[in-house]
C-alpha positions in Angstrom: -10.6 32.4 57.7 -11.6 29.3 56.1 -15.5 29.2 55.0 -17.2 25.6 54.1 -19.0 28.0 52.0 -22.3 26.1 49.3 -24.5 28.1 47.1 -24.2 30.9 49.3 -23.8 34.1 47.2 -26.0 36.0 48.1 -25.1 36.6 51.1 -20.8 34.8 51.7 -19.7 39.4 50.1 -21.0 40.4 53.3 -19.8 38.1 55.6 -16.6 37.8 54.5 -15.9 41.6 53.6 -17.1 42.2 57.7 -14.7 40.5 59.1 -12.9 42.8 61.5 -9.8 43.0 60.6 -8.1 44.7 63.5 -9.0 43.4 66.6 -7.2 44.5 69.4 -4.5 41.1 70.5 -4.7 40.5 67.6 -2.1 41.5 64.7 -2.7 39.1 62.0 -5.8 37.7 60.3 -6.9 35.0 57.2 -9.7 34.8 55.2 -10.0 31.0 53.1 -13.4 29.6 51.8 -13.8 26.7 51.0 -16.1 26.1 48.8 -18.3 22.9 49.2 -19.1 22.5 45.0 -21.5 25.8 44.5 -23.3 25.9 41.4 -23.7 29.5 41.6 -20.9 32.4 42.4 -20.0 32.0 46.0 -16.6 31.7 44.9 -15.8 34.4 42.6 -18.1 36.7 45.3 -15.5 35.3 48.0 -12.7 36.1 46.1 -13.9 40.1 45.8 -14.1 40.2 48.9 -11.6 39.7 50.3 -10.4 35.8 50.9 -8.2 32.5 48.9 -10.6 30.3 47.5 -10.2 26.3 48.2 -12.4 23.8 45.5 -13.4 21.0 46.8 -14.1 18.1 44.8 -17.8 17.4 45.3 -20.2 17.9 48.0 -18.7 16.1 51.3 -20.4 17.6 53.7 -20.4 20.4 56.7 -18.1 18.0 58.9 -15.7 17.0 56.5 -15.2 20.8 55.1 -15.0 21.3 58.9 -12.1 19.0 59.4 -10.1 20.6 56.0 -10.7 24.1 57.5 -9.1 23.5 60.9 -6.2 21.7 59.1 -5.7 24.8 57.3 -5.7 26.6 60.6 -3.5 24.9 62.1 -0.8 24.5 59.2 -0.6 28.3 59.3 0.2 28.0 63.1 -3.5 29.9 64.2 -3.6 31.0 67.6 -7.0 31.1 67.8 -9.5 30.1 64.3 -12.7 30.9 64.4 -15.9 29.2 62.6 -19.4 30.9 60.9 -21.4 29.8 59.0 -21.7 31.7 56.0 -25.5 32.1 55.6 -24.8 35.4 57.3 -26.7 34.4 60.6 -24.7 35.6 62.5 -22.7 39.4 62.2 -19.3 38.7 61.4 -18.1 42.1 62.9 -19.0 40.5 67.0 -15.4 38.6 65.9 -14.9 40.9 68.3 -16.5 40.2 70.6 -16.6 35.8 70.4 -12.6 35.8 71.1 -12.7 38.2 74.5 -12.8 34.7 76.4 -9.3 33.1 74.4 -8.5 36.4 74.6 -7.7 37.2 78.4 -7.3 33.3 78.5 -10.5 31.8 80.7 -11.1 29.5 78.2 -10.1 26.9 75.1 -13.2 26.7 73.1 -16.0 30.1 72.8 -19.8 29.3 71.3 -21.7 31.7 71.0 -25.5 30.9 72.0 -28.1 32.1 71.1 -30.7 31.6 74.1 -28.0 32.7 76.8 -29.7 36.1 76.7 -33.4 37.0 76.6 -33.1 39.5 75.1 -31.1 37.9 72.2 -33.3 34.9 71.4 -34.3 34.9 68.1 -37.7 33.9 66.5 -37.1 30.4 65.4 -40.1 27.5 65.1 -40.7 25.3 67.8 -39.6 22.1 66.7 -36.6 23.7 65.7 -36.6 25.6 69.5 -37.7 22.3 71.4 -35.0 20.1 69.9 -32.2 21.9 70.8 -33.2 22.5 74.4 -33.8 18.3 74.3 -29.8 17.9 72.8 -28.3 20.8 75.5 -29.9 19.0 77.6 -28.2 15.7 77.2 -24.9 16.8 76.1 -25.4 19.4 79.6 -25.8 15.5 81.7 -23.0 13.0 79.1 -20.0 16.4 80.3 -21.2 17.8 82.9 -21.4 21.1 81.1 -24.1 24.4 81.7 -24.8 25.4 78.1 -28.1 27.2 76.7 -27.0 26.5 73.4 -24.9 23.3 71.8 -26.4 23.5 67.7 -24.4 27.5 67.4 -21.8 27.7 64.2 -20.8 30.6 65.5 -17.6 29.2 67.5 -13.4 29.3 68.3 -10.5 27.9 69.4 -7.7 27.7 70.9 -4.9 26.2 68.3 -4.7 23.7 71.7 -7.8 23.4 71.7 -7.3 22.6 67.1 -4.4 20.1 68.1 -6.8 18.0 70.9 -10.0 17.7 68.3 -10.9 14.7 67.0 -13.7 15.4 64.8 -15.4 11.6 62.3 -19.1 13.0 61.8 -20.1 13.8 58.6 -23.6 14.8 58.7 -22.2 17.9 60.9 -20.0 18.7 63.4 -20.9 21.3 66.0 -22.0 18.7 68.9 -19.7 17.0 68.4 -16.9 18.8 69.2 -18.3 20.5 72.9 -18.4 16.6 73.6 -15.3 16.1 72.3 -13.3 18.6 73.7 -15.6 18.6 77.1 -14.0 14.6 78.1 -10.0 16.0 77.3 -10.7 18.8 79.7 -10.7 21.8 77.7 -12.5 25.2 79.0 -15.5 25.7 77.9 -17.7 28.7 77.6 -20.7 30.8 76.1 -21.0 34.2 74.8 -24.4 35.1 73.4 -24.7 37.2 70.7 -27.3 38.3 68.2 -28.6 35.6 65.5 -31.5 35.6 62.9 -33.6 32.7 63.9 -33.9 32.1 60.4 -32.4 31.6 57.2 -32.9 34.8 55.0 -31.7 32.6 51.6 -32.0 29.5 51.0 -32.3 26.4 53.1 -30.0 24.7 55.9 -28.8 21.7 54.7 -28.4 20.4 58.3 -32.1 20.8 59.1 -34.2 20.6 56.4 -35.9 17.7 57.5 -36.8 17.7 60.9 -36.9 14.0 61.0 -33.6 13.4 59.7 -32.2 16.8 62.4 -33.6 13.9 65.2 -32.2 10.8 64.0 -29.3 12.9 63.4 -28.8 14.2 66.1 -29.7 11.3 67.8 -26.6 9.4 66.9 -24.2 11.5 67.1 -25.0 12.0 71.1 -25.1 8.3 71.1 -21.5 8.0 69.3 -20.5 10.5 72.1 -21.6 8.6 75.0 -20.8 5.1 73.6 -17.2 6.5 73.2 -16.5 8.6 76.1 -18.8 6.8 78.9 -18.5 3.2 77.3 -18.5 1.8 80.5 -21.6 3.7 81.7 -23.8 3.1 78.5 -22.9 -0.5 77.7 -23.2 -0.9 81.4 -26.8 0.5 81.8 -28.1 -1.8 78.4 -26.9 -4.9 80.6 -28.5 -3.8 84.0 -31.5 -3.4 81.6 -31.5 -6.5 80.9 -30.4 -8.1 83.8 -32.3 -6.9 86.6 -35.7 -7.7 85.3 -34.3 -10.8 84.1 -33.7 -12.3 87.7 -36.9 -10.4 89.4 -39.0 -12.3 86.6 -37.3 -15.2 87.6 -37.4 -15.3 91.4 -40.8 -14.7 90.9 -41.3 -17.6 88.8 -39.0 -19.4 91.6 -41.2 -18.3 94.4 -44.6 -19.4 92.4 -43.5 -22.8 91.8 -42.5 -23.2 95.5 -46.1 -22.5 97.2 -47.8 -24.1 94.0 -45.8 -26.8 93.0 -46.4 -25.5 88.9 -44.8 -23.0 86.7 -48.4 -22.6 85.5 -49.3 -20.3 84.3 -45.9 -18.8 84.0 -43.4 -21.4 82.4 -42.6 -18.7 79.8 -41.0 -17.2 81.6 -37.9 -18.7 82.3 -36.8 -18.5 78.9 -37.2 -15.4 78.3 -35.6 -14.6 82.0 -32.6 -17.0 80.9 -32.3 -15.6 77.5 -32.5 -12.1 79.1 -29.3 -12.8 81.7 -27.4 -14.1 78.4 -28.1 -10.9 76.6 -27.5 -8.9 79.8 -24.2 -10.7 80.3 -23.1 -10.8 76.0 -23.9 -6.2 76.8 -21.7 -6.2 79.9 -18.4 -8.1 78.8 -19.0 -4.9 75.8 -18.5 -2.9 78.3 -15.6 -3.7 79.7 -14.4 -4.4 76.1 -15.1 -0.5 74.9 -14.1 0.4 78.4 -10.5 -0.9 77.4 -11.0 0.2 73.2 -11.9 4.0 75.0 -8.7 3.8 76.8 -6.3 2.7 73.4 -8.2 5.5 72.0 -7.2 8.6 74.4 -3.4 7.5 74.7 -4.1 7.3 69.8 -5.4 11.1 70.2 -2.7 12.0 72.8 0.1 10.6 70.3 -1.7 12.1 67.6 -1.5 16.0 69.5 1.9 15.0 70.1 2.1 14.3 66.0 0.4 18.0 65.0 2.6 19.5 67.2 5.9 18.4 66.5 4.4 18.9 62.9 2.8 22.4 62.9 5.5 23.6 65.8 7.7 24.7 62.4 5.1 26.8 60.8 4.1 28.7 63.0 7.5 29.8 64.1 8.3 30.8 59.9 4.5 32.4 60.1 5.0 34.3 63.3 9.0 35.9 62.2 6.6 36.8 58.8 4.2 39.0 61.2 6.8 40.7 62.9 8.8 41.0 59.5 5.4 42.5 57.7 5.3 44.7 61.3 8.0 46.4 60.8 7.5 47.8 57.5 6.4 50.9 56.4 3.7 49.2 53.3 3.1 45.1 53.5 3.2 43.8 50.2 0.6 42.9 48.4 -1.2 40.2 50.0 -3.9 37.5 48.2 -6.8 39.8 49.5 -6.0 42.9 47.2 -3.3 46.1 48.2 -2.9 46.0 51.0 -1.8 49.6 52.8 -1.0 48.7 56.3 -1.2 45.3 58.0 -4.4 43.7 59.3 -6.5 46.5 57.3 -7.9 46.3 53.4 -10.2 48.2 51.6 -12.4 46.0 50.0 -16.3 47.8 49.0 -18.8 46.2 50.9 -20.8 46.3 47.4 -20.9 42.9 45.6 -19.3 43.6 42.5 -21.2 42.5 38.8 -20.7 38.3 37.4 -17.7 38.1 35.4 -17.5 36.4 32.3 -16.4 32.4 31.6 -13.2 33.4 30.6 -12.4 35.8 33.2 -8.8 34.9 35.5 -9.5 32.9 38.7 -7.6 32.9 41.9 -9.1 29.6 43.8 -7.2 26.6 44.7 -8.6 23.2 44.3 -8.2 21.3 46.5 -9.1 17.4 47.0 -8.1 14.9 49.8 -5.6 13.8 48.8 -4.2 17.2 47.7 -4.6 19.1 50.4 -3.1 22.9 50.0 -0.8 24.2 52.4 1.2 27.1 51.2 -1.2 29.4 52.0 -0.9 29.9 55.9 1.1 32.7 57.6 -0.7 33.0 61.3 -2.8 34.8 63.3 -6.2 34.5 63.9 -8.4 31.6 61.2 -12.0 32.4 60.6 -13.8 29.2 59.8 -17.3 29.9 58.1 -19.6 27.0 58.0 
């Protein structure tokens, strides 16, 4: 489990410790916490709950931390990667329900829905509720989907979906991932689950400001539309300029033929000309953007093939390690502590007392140029963000 977490000391222990380790159809699990510059006991409590902690330098934002979590998971040969927030809004025990469509091979990407079942709809602020509805409507129209919730952080990805995913945003990733995977033909499915509507502790770094939240979402949706349907987007903008310009020019022309003068519309023709030029430029941009989109598709296909080739050997090694561990009478000691058998662990659900400054730590420090890679051995990874 890779978990982007920032100052989640009040919830991280419970979230990590309640993740099931004996899910039918899953032979092995791993939990990794990506400590995004926390200043509290998040890292210490995550280690105590059984997770490996990767400490990142500085606060990079949810998008980059999410990408690093996905990188760790596919490097380790994970077949399923689960992403769940570390703030306690989701029940970690619902992982088994979330991944069922993937285990049945009916989905490549499964997202939790807070609104798919009326009985599960949480109480939340009206502006957040209706903002989510508007963004969901926009993405459904853009991608041809029929989702009820596109902003939920509890998700499961197949290895194929992880290989295909190209996410670049810094502020968040949830809507961008849906748009990207939908554009690549991945099978997307929702799973209604019970979710807490508001954080019990702390403040969301994504939706702290409604104005900022809305502005960032509009930017994300526009960039996604630009990359997926550039001809339609720029072509529409071009039409919005060209059609009124032509109509205005025709009106002035008819007026001149009937009255022999342009007054009082003498300023309309220059304005129409300017709009026609701008519309023509936007149409050229639409053609260029369509060509660039094609090149991007080829680049992402090469990235997909490179990921497959790069991680194929590591995945084979991970499968051998799991098979070898499964055939043993007793599992070897792991980073989670002394495990009596594969897929199980003995972890108290009570958080430990604070450690002294001299206590040894099992934290792995990572930077952009030195990602930690020797810590994964396949199966099911969870990503918390």
